[in-house]
N, C-alpha and C positions, 0 to 999 in steps of 0.2 A: 744721155741727156731725157729721154721722154719719160723715166724710170720714178727720176726725180723727183720732176714735172707732176703726174699722177701723184707722189706721198707727199709733195706740198697739200695737194688734195686735197687727199683724204684728212693730212689735220689741219688744216686750216676748217674742213666744213664738219667736225666729229668739234673742235672750238663751238664753231660760229652755235650748232643744236648744243648748245652747254649754258651758250650764254643766253638762249632762246629757255630756254628750259630752269635758268637759276632766276632770268624776269619774269615769267609764269608766274615762278611759284612765290616771288617778293610781290610781284604787285595783288597776286591775290593776300597772301597777309594784311596788307595794305589794306586792302579791300573790307577787309570782314575784322576791320576794326582794334588787330592785336588779342584777342579773342580766341585763346586754343578752341584747335578741335577738338571734335564729343571724345576724341581715343583721350585727348589729353586728360580732361574733365574725368573720365572711368579709373583710370592710374592714381590720380588725387588720394592725398590719406583725405578719408573721412572719420569728422572730427566724431565720441565718442557721445555718446545721449548722457540729456542733462543727470544726474541724480534725482528723482524724485524728494523731497522733503519730507520729513518725520513732522506730523504738523507737535508743535511743543505744548504741554502736557499744560494744563492752567488747573491753578490753586482752584480745590472746591470749601465754597465759604460753609461747614456745617452748623447747624442750630446752635445753641449752648443749651443743653438739655436744663430745663427749669426743673430746679430742686422740689421732688415731691414732700408729701407735708407726713412723717417715720409716725405713727401711734405708738407711744410711750410704753411699752408690758406694764399689765396691769402687779399695783405691787399685790403683794398679796403679807396683810397685818397680823400682824404677833398672834398666834393662838392667848384667848383665854383662861386663864386654868382655877380650876376651883373646887375645893373637899365633895364627894358624892352626896355627901346631905347640908353642902352649900347652895346659895345661891351666886349664879353669875351677872354681870353687866355687860353685855357684849358691844353692846354701842349706848348711850343716852338716852335715858327714860325707857330702854329695855331689859327687860332678868327674865332669868333662863334658870331652870330648875327642874333637878333629876326627881317628877310627882310620887314613883312608884316603880318598882320591879319584880312583881308574879312569876312565880316560881310554878312549873306546870310541866308533864312528859311531853311530850311532839312528838309525833308518827307522821313521818314526811310521807306527800305526797306526789312531789313533784321528783323522777329521775337524775339522783345527787344528794339528795334532803336524803340528812342523817337522823334516825328517828334515839328521844334519847331527853337525855333531863334539859331542859331550856329556858329561856325569862325574854319573858314580856316586860318592856322599860319603855317607861310614859318619862317626856319630856314635859312638858310645861312651857310658857312663851307667850309672856306678857308684856302689852302693848300700852308701854302707857305715854311717846312720843304724841308730837302733832301729825305722826305720818303716818301710812301703810304702809305693813308689811308685805311682803314676798314671800311665802314660804313653800312655794308650790313645786320648787326644786331642790328642797331640803332634806337632807342624808343624814342619818345615822346610822350611827359600828360600835362596833364592844369588836376591844381585843384584853387577855387576858396574861397572866403571869408575867415573871421579866423580862420573857423573853418578845414581851406583847405579839400574842400570837391571835389572829385576826378569828373571832367567832363566829359562823358560818351561819346567814340570816335564812330564815324560812321565811316560805308564803303562806303564812297567817292565819286564815278566815277573820279574825276576830281582828287586827289590827287594823282597822281604816283609812283613809289616806288623808295624804300632808290636809291643814284648812284654807292651804290655797293665801289669799291675804285678811290678813290681821288686821282690822282696822281700830284705829285707837281706841283706848281701853276696853280693848276685847282682851281675847285669853283663846292661843291656840296652843294645840297639842298633839307631840309625832307621837304614835305607835310604831316601837319594831319586834319585832321577836327571833331569838337567837339561842342558834346548842351550843352550852360551854358542859367541857365533862364534872360530871359532879370531884367539890375540892380543889377549885379553877375559880372559885367566884371570890375568895379573899383579899384577890390584887384586880382589879378591873376596870377599862378605863371607858365613858361610853362620851363619841367624840358627838357631836352638830356640827353640822355648816350648813346654815343659811340660805346662801346662793353664793355666790362671787362675786369677791370684793371686801367684803367681812369676816371680821374674825374667824375663829373656825372657837367654836368652846367645847372643852374636854374634861371632863368629872371623873375627881379618879376616887376609888378606896373597894370599900369592899360590900359582899354582901352576903351576909350573914349564912351558913347554911339552916338548911330546914331540918 
């Protein structure tokens, strides 16, 4: 009888303690308003951070290039050809002719110049137009033979400089000297270029042997 009472006392004591603990836990949860404990917050799954959004490229308005003025290339007029004894007219009221071809024996004065038979060619330019004629950049060339071999030009002290400006009504002369082998003067060409944009004047023929 005594042992049964003690067992029932122990059982009821354990039950009472459990009831008290359950009540205490329930009351604490109620007082906290149902907020989970800090440990519960730590175990919650963290949301991944938001990925940084790349800025959307904006179209760039490039200025439309302004078309520039392109200068058309200067067209070279056709050459004016004449016999070596005739007069050529490269432009209106301008007459050009081979005034003389003088033979002489040249002595090379500069490195590369050849001594030997030479020709001093004089070309006259008669300006009967109303405008000045600029001959400061005029060039004179000679070639000879069927293959039109260029004749080397000499530094001739007797050949004056270009006349420069030939005024209306004036006559200008251009003189150049060239070495040409004997026997090669029966077919030669004298070419005069007065300036850019003007036709080249070509005189063709032979010069009698001396």
